[in-house]
N, C-alpha and C positions, 0 to 999 in steps of 0.2 A: 522452546517455551509453548505452551500450549494454551490458548484461552477457551475456557469452557462456558456454556452459557450461563451458570450460576455465579459466575464471576467471569470472571472470565481470564485470569492470566496463568498459565502453566507452562511448566519448561519441558522441552524435550532435551535430553542430554545424552549423547552417543555411549553406549554400554556394550556388555555381553549380549549376544543373542538372547539368552535365557531370561534376560530382565524385559523381555518384550511388553511393552505396554499398549501400542496399538496394532491393529492387523490391517495393514491396508495392501494386502496381494501383492506384495513385493516393493510397492513404491515406497512407502516407509516401514522401516522394521528395526527393532533392536534398539529400542529406545527405553528410558525411565522417565516417569512424570512427576512433577511436582506443581502445586497450584496455589493460588492465592485467592481469597475472597475479599469481601467488602473490608477496608481497614478505616480505624479512626472514625467511624460513623459515616463515612462517605460511601454513598449508594453508587457505584459506577455503573450499572446498567450494562447497556450494550457496549462492547467494545470492538470497533470497527478499523482501527489503525494502529500501529506499534512501529517505532522507529528508535535508534539508539545514537545518542550524540557521542562525541570523542571524550567525553568525561565517563563515560560508562552507563549514564542515567537512561531509562526508557522513557519514551514520551508516547502516552497513549491518546487516540482519539476514542472519546467515550459518550456516552447518552448524556452526560452532563458537562461536555466539553473537554478540552485539552488537560491532561492531568501528567505530572513527571512521577515515576517511579524509582526509588533509590534501593529497591529490593526488600525495604520493610514498609515504606510510607508512600501513600499517593497524593500529592499536593497540586493545587491549581496554581498557575502562573501568578496570580494575585497574592499567593502567600508567601513567595520570595521575591518579587520583583514588582516594579510598577505598572506591568501590563495590563490590560484591561482587553480581553477577547470577548467575543459573544458568548453569552450562555446557551450554547445551542449544540445539537448533536455534532460532534466533530468527527468527519467520516474520513480524513486523509492527514497523514502527518509526514513530514520530511525534514531530516536533519541534513543540511545542506554543507557543502564543502567549505564555505567561508565561516561556518559556525552557527549560521541563523537557522532558525526553525520556522518551517511553512507549515500552516494548518488549515486544511478546507472543511466548510461547515456544510450542514443541511439547511433547508428551509430558507434560502435567499442570503445565508450568512456569509458567502462568498470565500475567498482564499486571503490569508495575511500572513505577514512574515514579520517574526520576533527576533529581535537583534539585541544583544545586551540588556535584556529586560523591558525593551519597549517594542511597540508595534511601529512598523515603518509603512505608515499610511500611504506613502507614494508608490508602494509595491502592491497593494490591495487590489485584488480583482472583485469586481462587483459582478455577479451573474445570479440570475433567477434560479430556483431549484436548488440542486445539491451537487457540491464539488465532490466527486467520489475520490480522485486519486491526485497525488502533487508527485512530482520527480524530477531529479536533475540530470540532465546528460553531460556528455564529455567535454562539451563547449561551454559548461556552467549555464546553459539556459535551464530555466525552471517551467516544468510543464504541468498543466491542470487538466483533468478530464472529469468533465460535468455533463449534465443532462442535455446540453445543446451543443456538445461535442468537444473540441481540444483546443486549448490556448497554449501559448508558451510566453515567459516572460523574457525580452533582451533587449539590451539598448534603453533601458530604463523604462518600458513600457509592455504592454500585452498585446499579441498577435494572436489572430484566428486561423486555425486551420480549417478549410472546408472542401467543398465538392470539387473545386477546381485544383486542389491540391492532392486530389485521390481519395480523400475521407468523406463520406457521405454523412449527411446530419442525423447522427445516431449519437445514444446515451453512451458515453466512454466510462467505463467502470475501473479501469486499471491502466496504468502508464508505468512503464518499466525501462530504464536505461541500463546498457552494460557498457563496460571499459573499451569495447571493440568499436564505440560510437554507434551501435545499433540501438534503436528504439522500439519497444513494442507496445501495443496498444490493444487492450482488451475492451471489446465494446459489446452490446447487446445483439450484434450481428457478426461476433466473430473476432478474430485476431488479424491485426495489422501490424505492418513494419513501416517505420517512418524513418526516413533517411536524408542527409544534405544539408548543406548550409543554408539555403532556402528549401524547406521540409517539403518532400514528397511521400504521400502514403500509397502501400499497396496492400491488399488483401493477401491473407497466408491462408491455405487451405487447411481448415480444421472443423471438427463437428459443429454441425449448423444450430449451435445453441450459444447462449452468452457466455463470454469469459469473464468470469467474477474476479479472479486474482491470479498471479503468478509469480514465480520466482524463476531465476537462471542462472547458470555458471560459466555462459560464453558457448556451451555446446549443446546444453539441455535446457528445456523449459518444463516446469512443473506447474500445470493449470488447474484452477479449480472451477468447475461449473455448478451453478446451483443445486441442480438436480441429480448429476452423473458423479459428483465428488472429484477426486483427483484423477487428472489425467497426463502423463508425461510426454512431451514432444521433442524430436530432434531437430536443432536449428538448420536444416537444410531446406531446400527451395519447396520441397513437399511438407515439411513440417509434420511428418507423420506420425502417427499415434504409435507408441512402443510397448504398451500394455493395456489390458482391460482396465477401465475405469473403477475405482472402488474407495470406499473411505467417504466421509462428509468433510467438508471444510468451508471457511469463509475468508479467512485472513492469513496470508503468509508472509514470513520475514525471515531472513537469515542473517545472523548477527555476525559480528567480527570474528568469532570463534568458531564459526560454521553451524552454530546450533538452528535449528529450524524452530521458528514460533508459528502455531496455528491458532488462530481466533475463530469461535463459533459463535452466532448470533443465536 
């Protein structure tokens, strides 16, 4: 699925090569494109994040807040539950393994957990600026990347990862956890790997530009840079580039069927 600026939700489904919809110099090829625009009078604006829950619904972080998409309609949580979330730009969305929904907001809206149609205030993260990313690691910890760095929720409270843990005070744009217990953190200063029960971060050699978004399959990462587009990386110690960057993208998500969703602002 691909989100495009006029709205922003389109789908990339694997097909025969002659059905090529995007030309990304070998990084992405052989896809057909379906797209949706504003529905039911709802102006979606910018789509910054996409996640899929166990029921198959897509949850979108948009310029008007968190929305749920059922394939036809876009609905805010207060249309089908008692949840009340900030009416702010939602920048990050996670569907956690316990079925809860985590969402991060811009403009000081923080991060919040939605459980059975209610907001779990005990799990809310108060932070100035924007929460750009949320992710769950193999240990069940919830990570939030924001303008002031990286935090994780465990044991009923939030913990900060800082310079003493190997991560400088930089804006974190993306956090991705893989099944092998590795955690990858995209920042304005490049890519970091975080590991351990008591988390430690290490810098990974990447092009010296911000890492805006990434997806991975355990052996490779597909990284997006604001100016360079898509860059594939191998998950070895050098994390070398495997082809020339091309294409333009902002948001990446792989769904349960292996379809890649790309959002553009």
